[in-house]
N, C-alpha and C positions, 0 to 999 in steps of 0.2 A: 723190430718195431711192431709188426703185426701181432706178435705174441703178447707184447706189453699191452697193447690196446685191447686185445681180446681178454686178457686177464682183468683189465679195468672194467670191462663190460660184465664179466662173470661176477666180479665183486659187487657191481651195481645190482645184478639179478638176485644175488643172495641176501641183500639187505631186506630186512622185514618191513622197513618204512620207506621203501624206494618211491621216488616220484616218477612221472612219465619221462621218458628218455627223448631228448632233443639232441641231434647231432649236427654240428655245423662246422665249417672251416673252409679253407681254400678249395678252389676247383681242381678236380682231377687228381686227388691224392688218395683215393680209395675208400671214401666214406660209404658210398653205396655198397661196394663189395663187402666191406667190413660188417655193416649192419645186416645185410642179407645173409651172410655166412653165419653170423652170430644167431640170428633168428632161426634159421633152419637147424642149427646144431643144438640149441638149448631150449627151444620152445616148440610146442606142437602146432600152434597157430600164431601167425604174425600179421600185422597190418603195416604196410609201407605207404606213406603219404609223401609225395614230392610237391613242394610248394612252388617249384620253379616252372613247371609245365602247365600251360593253359590248355584246357580241354573244351 
């Protein structure tokens, strides 16, 4: 499952006309881990915004 999702993210990254990425879904299924892993592996710089936490 993780490899399938990572492959989908890599396909998104390689599109020349890609839009901003929004990731949503059920709680505690690995979304944060997946996106942070993808960001560190395929990009030099990343920005992570969590709309759930009040600061």
